C-alpha positions as CSV (number, residue, x, y, z in Angstrom):
1,X,60.7,239.2,-157.7
2,X,61.6,236.2,-158.1
3,X,60.7,234.4,-154.0
4,X,64.1,234.2,-151.2
5,X,63.5,231.1,-150.0
6,X,65.4,227.9,-151.7
7,X,68.2,229.6,-153.6
8,X,69.1,225.7,-154.7
9,X,69.5,226.2,-158.1
10,X,72.4,229.8,-158.0
11,X,74.1,227.9,-156.0
12,X,74.4,224.5,-157.2
13,X,75.6,226.1,-160.6
14,X,77.7,228.4,-159.4
15,X,79.1,226.4,-156.3
16,X,79.2,222.9,-157.8
17,X,78.3,222.2,-162.0
18,X,79.3,225.4,-164.0
19,X,83.2,225.3,-161.1
20,X,83.1,221.1,-162.2
21,X,83.7,222.5,-165.6
22,X,85.6,225.4,-165.6
23,X,88.4,223.1,-163.1
24,X,88.2,220.1,-165.4
25,X,90.2,219.3,-168.9
26,X,87.4,220.1,-170.8
27,X,88.0,224.3,-169.5
28,X,89.2,224.9,-173.4
29,X,86.9,223.4,-175.8
30,X,83.9,225.1,-172.8
31,X,85.3,228.5,-173.1
32,X,86.3,228.4,-177.5
33,X,82.2,227.7,-177.0
34,X,80.6,231.0,-175.2
35,X,83.5,232.4,-177.2
36,X,81.8,230.6,-180.5
37,X,78.1,230.2,-178.8
38,X,78.4,233.2,-175.7
39,X,74.8,232.9,-173.6
40,X,73.7,230.3,-175.5
41,X,75.8,227.3,-174.1
42,X,75.8,228.9,-170.6
43,X,71.7,229.4,-170.5
44,X,71.2,225.9,-171.4
45,X,73.6,224.5,-168.7
46,X,71.3,226.8,-166.0
47,X,68.9,225.5,-167.5
48,X,69.2,221.3,-167.6
49,X,70.2,221.9,-164.5
50,X,66.1,223.8,-163.2
51,X,64.5,220.4,-165.3
52,X,65.4,218.0,-162.3
53,X,64.0,221.2,-159.5
54,X,60.3,221.9,-158.3
55,X,59.0,224.7,-160.9
56,X,58.9,227.1,-157.7
57,X,62.9,226.5,-157.0
58,X,63.8,227.0,-160.9
59,X,65.5,230.5,-161.2
60,X,65.6,231.9,-165.2
61,X,68.1,232.3,-167.4
62,X,67.1,235.3,-168.7
63,X,69.5,237.2,-167.1
64,X,72.4,235.6,-167.8
65,X,75.1,236.8,-170.7
66,X,78.4,236.0,-171.4
67,X,81.0,238.8,-172.4
68,X,84.8,238.9,-174.1
69,X,87.2,241.2,-172.8
70,X,91.3,242.0,-173.8
71,X,92.6,242.5,-170.7
72,X,96.2,243.7,-172.3
73,X,97.5,241.8,-174.9
74,X,97.1,237.9,-176.0
75,X,94.7,237.9,-173.1
76,X,91.0,237.7,-172.3
77,X,88.7,237.6,-169.9
78,X,85.7,235.6,-170.4
79,X,82.8,237.1,-167.7
80,X,79.8,235.5,-167.3
81,X,76.9,237.2,-165.8
82,X,74.5,235.3,-163.8
83,X,71.1,235.4,-163.0
84,X,71.1,239.0,-159.9
85,X,72.0,237.9,-157.0
86,X,69.6,238.1,-153.6
87,X,71.3,236.4,-150.9
88,X,74.7,236.1,-149.1
89,X,77.2,234.7,-151.8
90,X,75.6,234.3,-154.9
91,X,77.5,235.1,-157.8
92,X,77.3,238.3,-159.8
93,X,79.7,237.4,-162.7
94,X,82.0,234.7,-163.6
95,X,85.3,235.4,-164.9
96,X,87.4,233.0,-166.5
97,X,90.8,234.4,-167.5
98,X,94.3,232.6,-168.3
99,X,97.0,234.8,-167.7
100,X,100.0,235.3,-169.9
101,X,102.5,232.8,-169.7
102,X,100.5,230.3,-167.5
103,X,98.7,226.9,-169.4
104,X,95.6,227.1,-166.1
105,X,93.4,229.3,-166.4
106,X,92.1,231.9,-163.3
107,X,88.6,232.2,-162.2
108,X,87.0,235.5,-160.5
109,X,83.7,235.9,-159.0
110,X,81.4,238.8,-157.7
111,X,79.7,238.4,-155.1
112,X,76.6,239.3,-152.7
113,X,77.2,240.3,-149.4
114,X,76.7,241.2,-145.7
115,X,79.2,242.6,-143.5
116,X,78.1,240.1,-140.4
117,X,79.3,243.9,-138.1
118,X,76.3,245.9,-139.1
119,X,74.3,244.0,-141.7
120,X,75.7,246.5,-144.8
121,X,75.2,245.1,-148.6
122,X,78.1,244.7,-150.8
123,X,80.1,242.9,-153.2
124,X,82.8,240.5,-152.4
125,X,85.7,239.0,-154.9
126,X,87.4,236.3,-155.0
127,X,88.7,233.3,-156.1
128,X,88.2,229.7,-156.5
129,X,90.8,227.1,-158.4
130,X,90.4,223.6,-158.6
131,X,90.6,222.8,-154.3
132,X,90.0,226.7,-152.5
133,X,88.3,228.9,-151.9
134,X,90.9,232.7,-151.5
135,X,89.5,236.4,-151.2
136,X,90.6,239.6,-152.4
137,X,88.1,241.8,-150.1
138,X,85.4,244.0,-151.5
139,X,84.7,244.0,-154.4
140,X,83.2,246.8,-157.0
141,X,79.4,248.1,-157.6
142,X,77.9,245.4,-159.5
143,X,78.5,245.9,-162.5
144,X,80.3,244.3,-165.6
145,X,83.1,246.7,-166.5
146,X,84.1,247.3,-162.5
147,X,84.6,243.4,-161.9
148,X,85.9,244.1,-165.5
149,X,88.4,246.5,-164.2
150,X,88.8,245.0,-160.5
151,X,90.4,241.5,-162.6
152,X,91.8,242.7,-165.0
153,X,93.7,244.6,-162.1
154,X,94.1,241.6,-160.3
155,X,95.9,239.6,-162.9
156,X,98.5,242.7,-163.2
157,X,99.4,243.0,-160.2
158,X,99.3,239.8,-159.4
159,X,98.1,241.1,-155.8
160,X,98.0,238.5,-152.9
161,X,94.5,237.8,-151.6
162,X,93.3,239.0,-148.4
163,X,92.7,235.4,-147.2
164,X,92.6,231.1,-148.5
165,X,90.7,228.7,-147.7
166,X,91.8,225.3,-149.2
167,X,89.4,222.3,-150.0
168,X,86.6,224.1,-148.0
169,X,84.6,224.1,-152.0
170,X,86.6,221.3,-153.4
171,X,84.4,220.2,-156.4
């Protein structure tokens, strides 16, 4: 088990570094690269960032993986599995999908969550854009198939988020 102290490596990768790529003009090339070279692309970015950290703050990229699932004809979800979260707001999965008729990717995350009222641990399904963060409420157990199903339901149903914060997490 990794230490639970400084987890900036996880936070910076999922809240700053990967969103900079995801919400850039290079997103099409990024998605094509991870479809082609999967885990290597993400783990190389993760490990390159780790080079700038003290050794005791590095979180291994060993658990990183990439999956590609068809949600419906012509709609593909690219899921990035990240190192297991152990603190609030760390991310289990990031999912990228371009819905039918859209030119813009939607970016979903399944985050480790702690209920502030009772301390109960669970997950939260969120969505990021370049200048906002939407909360879709409690998410499924941290399982890739359940994450894919939850994202598919949101993409197909076009359900509105529970809450929406604009500009707070601008990347």
